[in-house]
N, C-alpha and C positions, 0 to 999 in steps of 0.2 A: 140232734148230732150230739153227743156227747165226747165231753173235753176229758182226755186223761192228763192229771198233773205229774208230773214229774217229780219223786220225792227226794228230797236230798239224802246222799247216800251217809248213812252213821252206821260206824263199828265201834265195838271196844277195842282198846287197845291193842290186844291180843289177837282182833279178827283182823284189824290194820296191818299189822305185822304178818301175819299170815297170807293174807291176799298180796301184799308189795314184798314180799323178800326174795331177794336173788335165787333164783335156782338155776342148778348145775345142769344142763342136757347136753352134754358131749357130743356138740358138735363141730368141734376143732377150733382154729384160732379166731375166726369172727361168729358168735351169735346173738340173736336179738334176746333181750331182758326183755323189751318190749317195743312196741312197733316205733319209738321215738328213743332208745338206748339201746347203745352197740357194747355189747362184751366183747374185750380183747382176751384172749387166752395165752399169756407168755409164759414159753418155758426155754428160758436161754435164747431167745426169739428178738425179732426187731418187728415194729410197727412204723409209719410214717403216719400221721396224723395233722389235720387241721390244727393250728396253733389255736388255744383257747377252747377247744373240744372234751378238753379232761374234766369230767364230773366226780370224780371219785377213782381211786383204787385202792390194792391192798396186797401186799409180798413186798419184793425186792424190786423196784422197778425204777430206771434213771432217766432223766427226759434230759435231751439235749436239742436247743433252736437250731435248727438250718444254717450249717455257715455260710456267709456269702459267696465263697468258691468251693461249696462242698462238692457240688456237681459239675464242676467245671465253669470255666471262663464264658464258652458259648452262651452255656444258661443263664449265667449273669447277668450278660450283656441283651439277652433276649427279655429278661425281665426289666433292666434298665429302658430300653426303647419302648416296650410296649406299656409299662407302666404296669406291668402283672402283681398284684397284690398279695395274690397265695402264699401264704409263709407255715411251712411246715415243722411239725417237732417229731424228732425221734424219739421213739420209748421202746427201752431193751430190759430186759430182765427175767425175773421170776416173780409171774405172779395174775392176778386178773386187773383188767384197765376198763374203766365202762368210760364212752364217751356219747356225747349228745349236743346238738347245735341247735338252739333258739326253739325247740319245740317240734322241728321238724319233723317227717317222716324219715326211717333208715332203710334202707335197700341195699342187702348183700348179693354180691354180684360174683360169681365166679367165672373168671377168664381163663378160656380155654385155647391159648394163643390167637387171643384177641386184642384188637385195638378198642376203644372206647377213647371220645374225646367229650372230658368233663368241663362245666361250666366250675370255675375255680370254688368259687362259693359255695359249690354243692358237693365238691370232693372229702368227705367225711375221713377216711383213711383206707391206707392199702397195705399189703403183704410186703414187709419189709425183707424179706430171707433172700432177695434176690431175683425171685422169679418174675417178679412186676419192676417195669421200668417206665420211666415218665418223662417228659418234655414240654417245653410251653409250645403251643401251636398257635403261631403267626396267623392272623386274617392276610386273603388276598390283599385285602384294600385298609390301609393304616385308618382311613376315617373310619371305620367300625369302631374303633375305640369309643369315640364319643356317645356310641349306642348306649354305653352303660353295660356293665357284669360280664364282658366277653373278656374275662381272665382264664382263656381256656388250657386247661392239661391235657394233654393226652397221655394215658395209660395203656401199657401195651404187657403182653406176657402171658403167664400163667400162674393163676392166683387167684386170691381174695381181696375185691376191694368193697368199700361201704359210699354209698352217694346219698343224700338226702336231697327231699324234696318239701316244700308246702303242699300238704293236703296229697292226694291220691295224683299220681302221675298218669299220664296219656301218651304211648307211643304210636307215631304215625308211621306207617312205610312209606318210603320215597321209592317209586319206581320211574324207568327211564320214560322219558318224555310227559312226566306227571310229577312237577318240583311241588316242594312244599314249601309255603312260607310261613317263619313264624316272630314273634315278638321276641326281641333280642332278651328283653328281660324276665321272660316265662319260658325261656330254653335251659333244657337241665345238661343235656347231652346229645351224643349224635355216635353213629359207628363210623369207624377211624377212616374209612374208604370215602368218607364225603368231605368235599370241602366248600363249604358255604360261601355265599356271595352277600356282600349287602346290596340290599334292592330299596330304592327310593319309588311309591305309589305316590304318585302326583294326584290322583284321585283322590287320596286321605287327606293330601294337604288340600285339595280346593274344597273338600266336603267339609271338613272339620276344622282347618286351620293351619298356617304353619305350626304351630306349637303341639299339633296331634304326634304323641309317641308311636300310635299306629302305622304312619309314614314311612316310620324305618323301620326295616325287616331284615331278615335275614332269609335267603333262598336255597334250598336245598336240591340238587340234581343229582341224577346217577341212580344207584340202587343200594339202599340202606335203608336206616330209619333213623328218628329226632326223637328226643324224649323231651316233653313239654310238663311244665306245671300249670294248673290254675290258679296263679298266683304271678303278679309281678316284681322282682326283686327293684328295690330305688335303685335306680339308677347312678352308675360311677363314673363322672366324668375325669379323664385324665389328660391335665393341661401342659403336663412338660415338666412342673415346676416342685418343688416340695410344699 
């Protein structure tokens, strides 16, 4: 059997610049510069982004961190209750803004009067012109917070959003009478008509020990879909204290 060795990629400086230079595709507000980088084209418009996601920009863009009561006292109380840690930054003005998140793959979704519930860690950006609204999605059982990563945000309306995943995602269809169970730390998003519940699998506890993460699952029932990634985020445990 012949083994093919991967040769290192070598470029002249001019070749490297030509290969990696930003290219305008005229796809509108959001476009992918690479599978891992989102370009936001602002023209006296606004975008909400995950805080810390900006890697570069050009033009005249101002950034404002989300205020405590900017979206109403009700949402602020939900954050306090759930320990929801997703913090947004508002970018507005004229120019090009480049966003990325730890080398994760970026996917642009064009909502058309839809609702998608996204793990807060996987929501990169959404159109801030007013067509998209968002809210914190409370779980049925508060105990689900100890599973980690369940800082979920429901985005609704018409407009563009960008989500991120580690590697390529897998979308599983949920059908009546055929529930889908997922690892909370690998769950990226699900259709807004579904309301997952916490499921404890005692067989996993018996087989793998009480410390097994697989024993704590999300159970999706109804008619919709759930998106998972082949990667488990580091669990985030909310203790209720600072």
